[in-house]
C-alpha angles and dihedrals in degrees: 000000000000136000118234123195116236137199115253129204090260089056091050091051091052091050092050094045091053092045090052091053089055092044091052091050088056096041086239121162105207148142119243125200135181125198132183125245091279092054093253116145120260102165140356127183125178119196120234105270095020113133119259087236090062088055089058097039098051096062090041090055091047092049093050091049093049097046092048098034086224134107111263090228089065091050091048091051091050091050092049092047127028104344113054087151087076087077085082091067092081090056094045094048093046126233133343103037125120132181095212125126114267103068122103127181123218109225124186122181091342095310122112107227094185140288145252124228128194127188138172107071136051119314090254095051093044090051093047092051091049091049091050089051090054088058089072091077132050089243115095118220116251104254102191 
């Protein structure tokens, strides 16, 4: 048997707080979600004025990142290039799961602790806000 570290609600709050600081610096109106390593929701916050769709997309991005232990931008690139069959992942994993840029997993010693998902702006801005959020913990996001 092995012990695996896990994100706690306090960790999720720190991730979201740091992501919000980055979002404010960019005047970005987004939703931010954090899930645990199994893709289960820990925290979701939607900014005033953020679209309802962003409130659904952020946790879906986080879930996809956590269950694959890969950034959603990499999955999106693969779908748009050589691996369109990866579109089936969302169906296999069950809703909500989305391979759209803005989701980053947190991996420690080969174990995915969870992920953060951001939605509401461009793929680049969503990803940058997610990456900033990851800076709140001493666990770097998996970048590829």
